[in-house]
BADO-403498 format. One line per 3 residues: their letters; for each residue x, y, z of N, C-alpha, C. Coordinates in steps of 0.02 Angstrom, whole numbers, m for minus. Example, Ala and Ser with C-alpha at 12.3 -4.5 7.8 and 13.67 -1.06 7.14 Angstrom:
as	660 m284 390 615 m225 390 660 m165 390  642 m112 354 684 m53 357 645 2 394
***
This chain:
mrv	m4885 3472 8424 m4852 3541 8410 m4836 3580 8478  m4814 3627 8461 m4812 3692 8501 m4858 3743 8493  m4900 3742 8533 m4938 3800 8491 m4982 3857 8543
laa	m4987 3918 8517 m5023 3940 8561 m5101 3972 8543  m5136 3983 8595 m5191 3971 8592 m5224 4032 8623  m5244 4082 8581 m5276 4137 8584 m5338 4117 8619
msg	m5346 4165 8699 m5398 4148 8737 m5410 4242 8750  m5468 4238 8723 m5518 4296 8735 m5542 4318 8787  m5575 4259 8832 m5611 4267 8904 m5649 4237 8888
gvd	m5673 4200 8824 m5752 4183 8805 m5758 4121 8818  m5818 4080 8806 m5800 3999 8810 m5784 3982 8752  m5793 4019 8692 m5762 3969 8627 m5699 3951 8632
sav	m5656 4015 8648 m5582 4006 8657 m5573 3962 8696  m5587 3973 8775 m5599 3942 8834 m5578 3838 8814  m5647 3822 8760 m5642 3763 8751 m5598 3736 8694
aaa	m5582 3798 8674 m5520 3779 8608 m5450 3782 8639  m5438 3823 8680 m5363 3793 8730 m5396 3716 8753  m5447 3710 8772 m5424 3637 8816 m5417 3574 8763
lav	m5447 3584 8714 m5452 3533 8657 m5404 3532 8637  m5336 3573 8638 m5289 3580 8600 m5247 3534 8661  m5241 3557 8717 m5217 3514 8776 m5257 3439 8778
dag	m5282 3427 8773 m5324 3363 8771 m5283 3325 8682  m5287 3356 8651 m5214 3322 8597 m5164 3317 8599  m5135 3341 8647 m5057 3311 8666 m5025 3380 8644
hdv	m5046 3440 8632 m4998 3481 8607 m4961 3531 8678  m4909 3549 8642 m4889 3587 8723 m4914 3674 8714  m4967 3698 8753 m5014 3736 8749 m4975 3795 8784
tgv	m4996 3870 8763 m4975 3918 8812 m5033 3966 8790  m5059 4005 8836 m5110 4036 8820 m5080 4093 8792  m5121 4154 8776 m5123 4236 8760 m5181 4235 8759
hla	m5175 4324 8809 m5247 4350 8807 m5214 4419 8767  m5246 4450 8722 m5222 4488 8667 m5251 4560 8717  m5222 4617 8719 m5242 4671 8766 m5250 4713 8704
lsp	m5319 4735 8671 m5342 4759 8610 m5352 4852 8608  m5357 4857 8668 m5400 4906 8705 m5371 4963 8729  m5367 5021 8728 m5301 5063 8768 m5333 5060 8827
drq	m5412 5070 8825 m5423 5079 8915 m5460 5025 8921  m5437 4974 8943 m5474 4921 8973 m5480 4907 9039  m5493 4958 9064 m5508 4947 9155 m5592 4949 9150
tlr	m5623 4961 9095 m5705 4957 9120 m5738 4891 9071  m5768 4869 9134 m5795 4798 9126 m5824 4796 9082  m5859 4755 9029 m5896 4723 8998 m5960 4732 9045
sga	m6020 4746 8982 m6096 4755 9009 m6119 4701 8965  m6149 4635 8978 m6169 4593 8948 m6139 4549 8898  m6164 4581 8827 m6141 4531 8782 m6090 4611 8723
rgc	m6086 4658 8765 m6081 4708 8714 m5999 4700 8740  m5960 4722 8675 m5891 4711 8667 m5863 4675 8674  m5798 4665 8691 m5746 4616 8724 m5676 4647 8764
csv	m5641 4603 8757 m5555 4630 8777 m5534 4686 8846  m5587 4674 8876 m5580 4714 8936 m5569 4686 9011  m5535 4727 9055 m5493 4677 9113 m5549 4618 9124
eda	m5631 4625 9131 m5650 4556 9138 m5631 4500 9117  m5634 4508 9038 m5587 4458 9007 m5545 4437 8994  m5484 4480 9006 m5405 4465 9025 m5413 4402 9088
hda	m5461 4442 9147 m5466 4373 9197 m5493 4312 9195  m5537 4348 9148 m5563 4253 9141 m5542 4212 9094  m5501 4235 9041 m5442 4188 9018 m5384 4165 9056
rrv	m5371 4205 9091 m5314 4173 9143 m5324 4105 9197  m5408 4127 9224 m5430 4079 9266 m5424 4032 9215  m5447 4013 9168 m5448 3951 9116 m5391 3936 9114
ade	m5339 3982 9116 m5267 3925 9090 m5251 3925 9158  m5272 3946 9185 m5245 3904 9273 m5266 3842 9285  m5331 3845 9254 m5366 3771 9265 m5354 3726 9217
lgi	m5324 3744 9161 m5284 3703 9125 m5208 3678 9136  m5188 3734 9186 m5093 3712 9190 m5053 3722 9141  m5100 3779 9106 m5028 3798 9053 m5025 3861 9059
pfy	m4970 3891 9031 m4919 3964 9030 m4976 3997 9008  m4991 4067 9040 m5013 4114 9032 m4997 4215 9013  m5003 4223 8954 m4968 4291 8949 m5020 4344 8932
vwd	m5016 4417 8944 m5064 4437 8901 m5017 4506 8870  m5021 4485 8797 m4985 4540 8751 m5031 4586 8728  m4993 4658 8736 m5033 4718 8709 m5000 4741 8635
lae	m5077 4737 8610 m5055 4743 8546 m5116 4817 8513  m5123 4832 8585 m5169 4913 8567 m5147 4949 8498  m5116 4964 8503 m5090 5015 8478 m5080 4972 8402
rft	m5075 4927 8362 m5058 4889 8346 m5137 4877 8309  m5188 4868 8354 m5252 4855 8332 m5277 4929 8318  m5250 4979 8355 m5306 5052 8342 m5279 5086 8271
edv	m5236 5064 8248 m5182 5087 8175 m5228 5029 8119  m5220 4966 8152 m5241 4934 8070 m5316 4919 8079  m5365 4910 8137 m5431 4914 8143 m5464 4954 8159
vdd	m5468 5001 8226 m5516 5052 8228 m5503 5137 8164  m5443 5147 8156 m5433 5184 8141 m5446 5183 8062  m5438 5132 8030 m5462 5087 7957 m5553 5079 7964
fva	m5572 5076 8011 m5639 5070 8024 m5664 5136 8009  m5614 5175 8023 m5673 5256 8022 m5651 5286 7954  m5580 5269 7922 m5574 5300 7861 m5613 5249 7816
eya	m5634 5208 7796 m5678 5176 7766 m5751 5217 7763  m5758 5200 7832 m5822 5236 7843 m5844 5335 7819  m5773 5354 7832 m5756 5416 7797 m5764 5440 7715
agr	m5745 5383 7688 m5728 5356 7620 m5792 5347 7575  m5853 5334 7629 m5918 5297 7608 m5918 5243 7600  m5866 5187 7620 m5882 5116 7617 m5903 5089 7706
tpn	m5928 5046 7680 m5930 4978 7723 m5874 4941 7769  m5865 4943 7789 m5783 4889 7811 m5837 4841 7856  m5789 4790 7882 m5804 4735 7941 m5734 4719 7974
pcl	m5739 4763 8008 m5684 4755 8068 m5665 4690 8101  m5702 4659 8109 m5681 4580 8117 m5654 4535 8072  m5668 4560 8011 m5633 4514 7969 m5574 4549 7956
rcn	m5559 4633 7974 m5483 4663 7979 m5445 4633 8035  m5481 4630 8086 m5427 4597 8136 m5416 4534 8137  m5454 4483 8100 m5419 4429 8084 m5341 4428 8048
eki	m5364 4485 7993 m5314 4477 7949 m5271 4498 7951  m5247 4564 8010 m5209 4608 8019 m5165 4580 8083  m5233 4556 8145 m5206 4555 8196 m5202 4476 8222
kfs	m5241 4445 8237 m5242 4380 8251 m5206 4344 8211  m5191 4335 8134 m5165 4299 8091 m5101 4334 8055  m5090 4415 8095 m5031 4429 8059 m4994 4444 8109
avl	m5019 4490 8150 m4957 4533 8203 m4945 4473 8276  m4989 4405 8269 m4991 4383 8341 m4959 4303 8297  m4975 4293 8234 m4942 4232 8204 m4873 4257 8199
dra	m4872 4326 8177 m4766 4327 8164 m4732 4306 8248  m4770 4341 8282 m4731 4348 8351 m4721 4255 8370  m4792 4242 8372 m4792 4159 8384 m4726 4134 8340
ral	m4735 4139 8292 m4684 4096 8243 m4589 4119 8279  m4612 4179 8277 m4533 4219 8305 m4514 4187 8369  m4583 4147 8417 m4560 4134 8477 m4555 4061 8484
gfd	m4565 4032 8431 m4549 3928 8405 m4617 3927 8401  m4665 3940 8418 m4721 3907 8409 m4746 3873 8350  m4787 3823 8323 m4779 3800 8257 m4857 3817 8233
avv	m4902 3836 8275 m4974 3861 8246 m4999 3886 8318  m5049 3922 8285 m5087 3978 8334 m5184 3950 8309  m5203 3930 8390 m5248 3901 8413 m5338 3955 8435
tgh	m5369 3960 8379 m5416 3996 8402 m5496 3977 8411  m5543 4012 8437 m5607 3999 8451 m5657 4003 8404  m5645 4012 8350 m5675 4018 8276 m5716 3972 8271
har	m5780 3959 8241 m5821 3898 8204 m5806 3903 8152  m5763 3869 8125 m5740 3854 8055 m5702 3794 8056  m5690 3754 7977 m5661 3690 8019 m5602 3712 7950
lad	m5564 3659 7963 m5486 3654 7919 m5495 3596 7893  m5489 3569 7846 m5483 3481 7827 m5448 3484 7734  m5389 3447 7775 m5324 3451 7717 m5296 3509 7707
gel	m5287 3559 7759 m5291 3635 7736 m5328 3657 7710  m5391 3643 7686 m5440 3696 7642 m5481 3724 7720  m5503 3779 7692 m5546 3811 7759 m5613 3805 7731
rrs	m5656 3763 7776 m5706 3762 7769 m5787 3801 7826  m5843 3763 7828 m5875 3815 7852 m5878 3767 7910  m5919 3796 7948 m5939 3762 8034 m5990 3711 8017
vda	m6008 3678 8057 m6051 3608 8050 m6121 3667 8074  m6104 3707 8140 m6153 3730 8161 m6174 3795 8113  m6211 3788 8077 m6205 3850 8025 m6238 3912 8056
akd	m6249 3910 8114 m6295 3963 8147 m6241 4018 8175  m6182 3964 8180 m6118 3998 8199 m6057 4008 8178  m6060 3980 8093 m6025 3975 8052 m5970 4046 8049
qsy	m5914 4055 8066 m5883 4121 8050 m5814 4121 7981  m5835 4052 7956 m5789 4058 7895 m5779 4118 7849  m5843 4151 7848 m5838 4225 7808 m5789 4243 7843
vlg	m5780 4275 7905 m5731 4312 7925 m5665 4306 7921  m5640 4237 7912 m5600 4212 7884 m5559 4192 7823  m5615 4204 7773 m5595 4212 7717 m5553 4245 7686
vlt	m5510 4279 7715 m5466 4344 7706 m5394 4304 7706  m5398 4259 7753 m5322 4223 7759 m5282 4167 7703  m5236 4197 7706 m5193 4136 7642 m5197 4089 7677
aeq	m5166 4032 7607 m5135 3954 7612 m5074 3958 7684  m5039 3987 7675 m4978 4014 7728 m4999 4010 7792  m5061 4074 7805 m5093 4074 7877 m5132 4013 7901
laa	m5168 3983 7853 m5219 3929 7864 m5160 3884 7891  m5110 3868 7844 m5064 3816 7878 m5052 3804 7927  m5050 3877 7958 m5023 3888 8052 m5087 3899 8107
avf	m5142 3862 8065 m5204 3880 8115 m5243 3828 8158  m5252 3842 8209 m5308 3769 8220 m5368 3783 8248  m5416 3771 8212 m5474 3782 8233 m5519 3727 8261
plg	m5503 3691 8333 m5525 3630 8347 m5636 3628 8362  m5668 3700 8365 m5731 3702 8365 m5779 3685 8303  m5753 3682 8235 m5785 3661 8178 m5825 3632 8177
gmt	m5810 3561 8212 m5844 3492 8185 m5897 3507 8257  m5909 3536 8300 m5966 3540 8347 m6010 3622 8326  m6052 3588 8364 m6101 3658 8396 m6107 3689 8441
kdr	m6119 3746 8456 m6115 3800 8498 m6138 3755 8556  m6199 3740 8560 m6229 3714 8614 m6182 3651 8659  m6122 3619 8601 m6078 3543 8624 m6025 3598 8670
vre	m6015 3670 8655 m5968 3688 8661 m5968 3732 8723  m6025 3730 8749 m6035 3759 8807 m6044 3684 8868  m6088 3625 8841 m6077 3577 8870 m6004 3565 8899
iaa	m5964 3548 8851 m5870 3542 8868 m5861 3596 8934  m5886 3653 8911 m5855 3713 8951 m5881 3690 9021  m5944 3676 9041 m5970 3644 9106 m5951 3597 9136
erg	m5927 3550 9050 m5906 3473 9121 m5852 3492 9142  m5812 3535 9109 m5748 3566 9134 m5749 3604 9193  m5821 3635 9211 m5810 3663 9273 m5781 3731 9252
fav	m5765 3773 9182 m5762 3835 9169 m5829 3878 9181  m5783 3933 9219 m5853 3976 9243 m5878 4022 9169  m5849 4005 9131 m5878 4039 9059 m5934 4016 9030
atk	m5924 3949 9050 m5985 3899 9015 m6039 3949 9001  m6066 3984 9030 m6135 4020 9013 m6128 4097 9012  m6058 4120 8983 m6025 4184 8980 m6067 4209 8910
ads	m6119 4260 8922 m6137 4271 8828 m6093 4305 8803  m6110 4265 8717 m6064 4298 8650 m6088 4374 8657  m6021 4400 8635 m5998 4478 8603 m6033 4484 8552
hdi	m6092 4520 8541 m6104 4542 8463 m6081 4587 8443  m6073 4628 8460 m6052 4687 8438 m5989 4706 8433  m5976 4776 8394 m5914 4795 8364 m5856 4809 8440
cfi	m5796 4757 8464 m5797 4797 8509 m5769 4821 8533  m5750 4860 8496 m5713 4932 8487 m5773 5017 8539  m5844 4983 8514 m5884 5009 8508 m5936 4975 8546
pdg	m5915 4974 8615 m5963 4926 8683 m6033 4957 8686  m6055 5031 8664 m6124 5039 8689 m6153 5032 8617  m6147 4994 8560 m6163 4992 8513 m6191 5059 8487
dtr	m6166 5099 8489 m6193 5169 8452 m6137 5172 8402  m6148 5162 8338 m6081 5159 8292 m6091 5232 8255  m6157 5256 8255 m6145 5332 8231 m6122 5374 8253
gfl	m6139 5345 8344 m6097 5426 8393 m6024 5401 8399  m6005 5361 8389 m5914 5330 8387 m5901 5372 8317  m5926 5377 8254 m5906 5403 8213 m5910 5475 8221
arr	m5967 5493 8245 m5962 5576 8242 m5918 5608 8293  m5886 5568 8352 m5845 5583 8390 m5758 5600 8344  m5766 5547 8315 m5699 5531 8274 m5701 5583 8212
lge	m5754 5593 8188 m5761 5643 8104 m5788 5694 8126  m5830 5718 8165 m5872 5771 8170 m5921 5786 8140  m5941 5833 8164 m6000 5850 8102 m6009 5864 8041
qpg	m6029 5843 7988 m6019 5850 7912 m6103 5843 7871  m6139 5894 7895 m6189 5909 7873 m6201 5886 7765  m6259 5867 7766 m6266 5856 7698 m6354 5825 7679
pvv	m6340 5859 7601 m6420 5821 7593 m6411 5745 7585  m6509 5721 7583 m6523 5660 7564 m6589 5662 7520  m6565 5643 7462 m6565 5651 7399 m6615 5594 7376
daa	m6688 5609 7334 m6716 5544 7308 m6704 5526 7253  m6687 5474 7243 m6658 5440 7176 m6709 5435 7142  m6789 5440 7132 m6821 5431 7076 m6811 5493 7061
tga	m6843 5564 7107 m6831 5636 7074 m6774 5689 7075  m6735 5658 7115 m6686 5692 7116 m6686 5760 7159  m6742 5763 7209 m6747 5812 7241 m6741 5788 7300
tvg	m6705 5847 7352 m6679 5841 7417 m6730 5836 7460  m6723 5778 7502 m6812 5759 7543 m6777 5767 7612  m6725 5783 7619 m6695 5782 7687 m6627 5821 7694
eha	m6597 5823 7781 m6558 5853 7792 m6515 5780 7838  m6426 5786 7842 m6413 5725 7880 m6345 5762 7923  m6318 5753 7969 m6262 5763 8012 m6202 5744 7994
gay	m6208 5693 7936 m6132 5651 7931 m6152 5604 7891  m6142 5583 7832 m6144 5525 7778 m6116 5467 7838  m6067 5464 7836 m6045 5401 7866 m6086 5371 7940
gft	m6123 5435 7948 m6192 5385 7978 m6241 5326 7941  m6226 5320 7906 m6272 5283 7846 m6219 5210 7808  m6257 5166 7801 m6252 5102 7754 m6302 5106 7699
vgq	m6266 5089 7642 m6299 5047 7580 m6347 4995 7609  m6413 5008 7591 m6473 4963 7616 m6509 4962 7659  m6460 5031 7710 m6503 5042 7765 m6588 5065 7767
rrg	m6633 5050 7811 m6706 5068 7795 m6717 5121 7878  m6685 5108 7913 m6702 5138 7984 m6665 5197 7996  m6694 5243 8015 m6659 5285 8059 m6612 5357 7972
lgv	m6669 5329 7938 m6638 5384 7880 m6682 5464 7890  m6716 5471 7927 m6728 5564 7959 m6764 5579 7904  m6795 5549 7856 m6826 5597 7820 m6919 5555 7814
tag	m6946 5589 7782 m7022 5579 7766 m7047 5591 7706  m7051 5516 7693 m7073 5494 7606 m7153 5530 7579  m7147 5545 7518 m7217 5561 7502 m7279 5498 7504
dsr	m7241 5446 7485 m7296 5397 7534 m7274 5315 7575  m7308 5286 7561 m7319 5253 7637 m7235 5172 7605  m7238 5169 7548 m7171 5131 7541 m7108 5166 7578
pry	m7066 5094 7601 m7029 5109 7630 m6937 5127 7597  m6892 5172 7617 m6832 5180 7577 m6788 5168 7598  m6729 5137 7573 m6651 5124 7588 m6594 5163 7550
vlg	m6559 5170 7589 m6507 5196 7571 m6472 5158 7499  m6469 5187 7429 m6455 5181 7371 m6364 5181 7360  m6364 5245 7390 m6281 5260 7373 m6248 5323 7434
iep	m6200 5332 7441 m6163 5366 7479 m6120 5404 7449  m6105 5449 7449 m6052 5508 7403 m6006 5544 7436  m5963 5513 7473 m5931 5558 7511 m5919 5617 7516
vtr	m5889 5661 7456 m5857 5709 7413 m5902 5784 7440  m5962 5750 7400 m6040 5796 7418 m6073 5784 7478  m6057 5736 7514 m6084 5719 7581 m6166 5713 7552
tvt	m6178 5666 7505 m6241 5659 7495 m6244 5570 7494  m6315 5576 7512 m6354 5508 7531 m6404 5514 7477  m6417 5455 7451 m6456 5427 7389 m6509 5400 7434
igt	m6568 5395 7411 m6619 5342 7463 m6684 5317 7399  m6712 5260 7403 m6741 5245 7352 m6798 5190 7359  m6827 5161 7339 m6884 5110 7348 m6845 5034 7325
adl	m6873 5001 7349 m6854 4928 7344 m6824 4917 7288  m6869 4933 7234 m6855 4896 7163 m6786 4937 7146  m6787 4980 7168 m6703 5005 7158 m6632 4987 7187
agv	m6651 4965 7253 m6614 4922 7296 m6556 4874 7265  m6594 4850 7222 m6558 4792 7209 m6499 4777 7161  m6442 4735 7164 m6366 4738 7155 m6366 4674 7103
gri	m6346 4684 7042 m6348 4613 7017 m6249 4600 6981  m6235 4666 7010 m6133 4660 6966 m6120 4674 7019  m6048 4671 7045 m6001 4680 7070 m5938 4672 7070
vta	m5898 4752 7060 m5820 4726 7039 m5785 4758 7105  m5735 4717 7125 m5718 4698 7179 m5627 4718 7162  m5591 4746 7237 m5534 4748 7241 m5480 4679 7210
apt	m5430 4689 7218 m5386 4618 7189 m5425 4562 7235  m5410 4496 7242 m5427 4446 7295 m5382 4410 7318  m5406 4388 7379 m5361 4354 7413 m5371 4267 7403
wtg	m5340 4217 7384 m5368 4137 7387 m5329 4104 7439  m5387 4062 7471 m5376 4031 7529 m5324 3968 7507  m5315 3952 7453 m5286 3906 7422 m5255 3924 7335
app	m5246 3879 7303 m5226 3901 7234 m5253 3918 7204  m5251 3993 7161 m5300 4035 7135 m5359 4000 7084  m5423 4000 7093 m5439 3953 7035 m5442 3986 6968
elp	m5457 3961 6913 m5447 3991 6858 m5513 4020 6821  m5484 4064 6808 m5521 4113 6788 m5577 4090 6722  m5638 4117 6701 m5690 4113 6750 m5734 4046 6787
fra	m5768 4038 6842 m5785 3997 6873 m5861 4005 6884  m5883 3953 6898 m5949 3971 6962 m5939 3957 7026  m5973 3986 7075 m5956 3964 7136 m6017 4012 7170
evq	m6024 4022 7234 m6070 4057 7279 m6041 4106 7296  m6061 4159 7334 m6036 4222 7339 m6076 4243 7412  m6057 4237 7466 m6095 4270 7513 m6066 4355 7546
lra	m6108 4398 7540 m6089 4444 7545 m6104 4487 7612  m6116 4472 7668 m6142 4492 7709 m6121 4425 7783  m6081 4453 7842 m6075 4385 7902 m6118 4334 7887
hgt	m6165 4363 7877 m6242 4301 7932 m6282 4333 7842  m6249 4317 7798 m6298 4327 7723 m6301 4273 7702  m6336 4240 7628 m6354 4198 7625 m6328 4184 7564
pvp	m6294 4122 7555 m6240 4136 7486 m6294 4123 7410  m6252 4161 7379 m6287 4170 7312 m6266 4140 7263  m6282 4112 7214 m6241 4071 7159 m6208 4120 7090
cev	m6161 4119 7076 m6140 4178 7031 m6062 4154 6976  m6055 4206 6937 m6016 4180 6890 m5959 4243 6898  m5887 4211 6919 m5842 4253 6931 m5760 4252 6871
tgd	m5772 4326 6841 m5731 4325 6798 m5678 4389 6828  m5609 4380 6799 m5563 4433 6811 m5587 4520 6784  m5569 4532 6804 m5562 4633 6779 m5497 4654 6762
eag	m5494 4698 6740 m5411 4729 6705 m5391 4753 6753  m5399 4775 6810 m5366 4811 6849 m5347 4768 6916  m5367 4708 6896 m5312 4638 6938 m5386 4617 7003
glr	m5434 4648 6999 m5495 4619 7041 m5551 4565 7015  m5593 4576 7033 m5638 4494 6988 m5725 4551 6987  m5750 4521 6928 m5830 4553 6915 m5855 4491 6955
ill	m5895 4507 6985 m5953 4446 6997 m6019 4453 6985  m6048 4421 6960 m6118 4433 6916 m6175 4378 6956  m6217 4401 6980 m6253 4363 7033 m6320 4349 6982
deq	m6343 4285 7002 m6384 4247 6984 m6442 4272 7000  m6446 4291 7062 m6514 4354 7101 m6490 4406 7115  m6519 4470 7092 m6513 4537 7132 m6514 4524 7208
qrg	m6465 4575 7236 m6469 4570 7314 m6461 4645 7341  m6514 4642 7397 m6509 4724 7404 m6448 4740 7474  m6437 4790 7490 m6400 4798 7544 m6308 4778 7522
vaa	m6308 4783 7470 m6225 4779 7456 m6173 4826 7463  m6146 4852 7484 m6095 4902 7511 m6030 4895 7492  m5994 4954 7447 m5943 4960 7455 m5900 4959 7506
gqs	m5845 4911 7530 m5820 4897 7572 m5834 4839 7583  m5889 4801 7596 m5916 4720 7617 m5855 4687 7583  m5836 4626 7626 m5799 4553 7581 m5848 4521 7546
avl	m5832 4520 7506 m5870 4446 7450 m5835 4395 7460  m5865 4352 7505 m5820 4280 7507 m5858 4220 7464  m5803 4199 7412 m5830 4163 7378 m5828 4074 7397
yap	m5872 4023 7396 m5867 3965 7416 m5894 3934 7352  m5847 3887 7334 m5858 3820 7308 m5931 3806 7281  m5971 3782 7221 m6030 3782 7199 m6054 3727 7203
dpe	m6021 3655 7211 m6048 3608 7191 m6071 3597 7279  m6134 3547 7278 m6156 3534 7342 m6114 3495 7393  m6054 3463 7369 m6016 3390 7399 m5983 3454 7437
rgd	m5935 3499 7406 m5915 3551 7419 m5914 3619 7441  m5987 3637 7436 m5998 3693 7435 m5992 3729 7518  m5961 3698 7562 m5936 3723 7627 m5859 3719 7595
lvl	m5820 3736 7543 m5774 3759 7540 m5765 3818 7535  m5727 3874 7567 m5694 3930 7538 m5636 3935 7501  m5669 3974 7449 m5603 3978 7378 m5556 4056 7421
gqa	m5595 4087 7438 m5560 4154 7436 m5607 4231 7443  m5579 4302 7467 m5636 4337 7463 m5605 4395 7418  m5641 4462 7411 m5606 4516 7393 m5647 4560 7411
air	m5633 4642 7441 m5657 4699 7443 m5722 4716 7401  m5771 4713 7402 m5826 4752 7371 m5788 4825 7337  m5786 4856 7272 m5778 4904 7256 m5808 4957 7243
ttg	m5863 4914 7183 m5923 4973 7152 m5985 4896 7148  m6030 4942 7144 m6102 4884 7131 m6129 4918 7052  m6172 4877 7035 m6209 4889 6985 m6257 4871 6965
dra	m6287 4853 6892 m6379 4800 6873 m6336 4797 6844  m6368 4710 6826 m6344 4667 6779 m6332 4680 6699  m6367 4724 6676 m6378 4761 6619 m6339 4803 6576
ata	m6287 4830 6645 m6227 4861 6640 m6181 4831 6580  m6158 4866 6527 m6080 4819 6470 m6050 4793 6512  m6018 4753 6485 m5956 4726 6532 m5896 4772 6527
gre	m5892 4832 6461 m5851 4869 6461 m5853 4925 6514  m5914 4939 6532 m5929 5018 6581 m5934 5002 6656  m5887 5033 6690 m5875 5050 6766 m5972 5061 6798
psa	m5976 4975 6845 m6045 4998 6877 m6029 5041 6927  m6100 5082 6940 m6102 5135 6969 m6126 5121 7033  m6123 5151 7102 m6138 5125 7155 m6201 5139 7154
***
């Protein structure tokens, strides 16, 4: 095939491009320039998409003997990922920018441009597998990225190649070292790429300004503190609440109301969620027949939970969890996996969480956050 290798400048995408060359494909490398200010070098594992990363990607492409280009998608990235991130937090939701980047940038903007230029597929360094057109978890559970790929459609997956899903991260680094790639020991990026200092609250404060409001105790309804912006909190958060409770029990963020700027906190016994209502889902293959049993993963590195999935009158899904979970926030993605052991690594699809509630709520009543 004639394939476009997305090369971030890290070890994963470098090895993915190399394996595509080994497989006999006609490979062209491309680095995505996503930041409007790329002149600042990255520091350790913080952030990505810097000029240093572009140079690292170009060096690998030169060693592989493949053409290499830099595509400036900074404006599209700002609109579809950064601005969306800020707007979601302003609305009291918790977005996943990596998932949004895969959906809007890597497998929409890039794939559309690649097809227009005559490429058959896009190769990336994601740790996930494609088997007979189906998206599955990586064999390396610690590095599995199927969660942030659950938003992709069958059409997008048909034009994707994930060469690393059948190997561990240690093996990826071994291959890079064997080939003499300088990125073999390069640190992974663990932070939100457009917040390289890791200070999400500070980033949002600069964008949204100070928006003071009360911190309210769920049990008593009493105001127990003040905050400078509800956007600085997420459901399930325990640290940095800025309040002193009347006892030694830890407090968690239970809810965020952006209109009144109220942050509600409570003890662990109040933090569990047993029922989720989502927006319209996207499926990685043919839509399953409702209702069905599945496992749902609610965070990028969360533990899958058995659940029952039914339809919602608004076109979304209702997900009843077998066990209550903490830290389930509106805006997060609920990624569904096949329930049986033999196919448990199969990604069925995903949907954005709209609201949450407890399992005792009646079927006809909208759950509360």
